[in-house]
C-alpha positions in Angstrom: -178.3 8.1 1.3 -176.5 5.6 3.4 -179.8 4.5 4.9 -181.1 3.6 1.5 -177.8 2.0 0.4 -178.0 -0.3 3.4 -181.3 -1.6 2.0 -179.8 -2.3 -1.4 -181.3 0.8 -3.0 -179.0 2.7 -5.4 -180.1 6.3 -5.6 -179.5 7.6 -9.1 -181.1 11.1 -8.9 -180.1 12.6 -5.6 -182.8 13.4 -3.0 -185.4 16.0 -3.6 -187.0 17.4 -0.4 -190.8 17.3 -0.2 -193.0 19.4 2.0 -193.7 17.9 5.4 -194.5 19.4 8.7 -193.5 16.6 11.1 -190.9 14.5 9.2 -188.1 14.7 6.7 -189.4 13.4 3.3 -187.5 13.1 0.1 -188.3 11.8 -3.4 -185.7 10.0 -5.4 -185.2 7.7 -8.4 -183.3 4.4 -8.3 -180.9 3.0 -10.9 -183.8 1.3 -12.6 -185.5 4.8 -12.9 -188.3 3.8 -10.5 -189.5 6.7 -8.3 -189.8 6.4 -4.5 -190.3 8.6 -1.5 -188.3 8.0 1.7 -189.8 9.3 5.0 -187.6 9.8 8.0 -189.8 10.0 11.0 -189.3 12.8 13.5 -187.2 11.4 16.5 -189.1 10.8 19.7 -192.4 11.9 18.1 -193.8 8.4 17.1 -193.1 5.0 18.6 -192.3 2.0 16.4 -195.7 0.5 17.3 -197.5 3.7 16.2 -195.6 3.8 12.9 -196.2 0.1 12.3 -199.9 0.5 12.9 -200.0 3.1 10.2 -198.1 0.8 7.9 -200.4 -2.1 8.5 -203.4 0.1 7.9 -202.0 1.2 4.5 -201.2 -2.4 3.6 -204.7 -3.5 4.5 -206.1 -0.7 2.3 -204.0 -2.0 -0.6 -205.4 -5.5 0.2 -208.9 -4.1 0.0 -208.1 -2.6 -3.4 -208.0 1.0 -2.1 -205.4 2.9 -4.1 -202.8 4.1 -1.6 -199.0 4.2 -1.5 -198.2 1.5 1.1 -194.6 1.2 2.5 -192.2 -1.1 0.7 -190.9 -4.1 2.7 -187.2 -4.9 2.9 -186.5 -8.4 4.4 -190.1 -8.4 5.5 -189.9 -5.1 7.4 -191.6 -1.8 6.4 -190.1 0.2 9.3 -186.3 0.6 9.0 -183.7 2.1 11.3 -180.6 4.0 10.5 -178.4 5.4 13.2 -181.4 5.6 15.6 -183.8 7.2 13.0 -186.9 5.4 11.9 -187.6 5.5 8.2 -189.8 3.9 5.5 -189.7 3.8 1.7 -192.9 4.2 -0.4 -193.5 4.1 -4.1 -193.9 7.6 -5.5 -197.3 7.6 -7.2 -199.4 10.4 -8.8 -202.6 11.5 -7.3 -205.2 14.2 -7.4 -206.5 16.8 -4.9 -209.4 15.8 -2.7 -212.6 17.5 -3.8 -214.9 18.7 -1.0 
């Protein structure tokens, strides 16, 4: 929670772990009752450039009106670092399963 506090986010709900194979992912609610997901990237698995490319792609999709959860920027940055761990914050949004 220190990583979030450093960005000015006050976690009001505790962190709820979500399923993730590669990374550590948690859902939480802030003091304004907004829901977010924080994703801590697996160390030494992804470079900052690779993560930022993914973030830019998500932001471009939003710009093109494709409904995706793009990372939230803090001081103009979507990729954050806490004690050597990369992480990003996303809005928690509902969805539906993909139909094949």
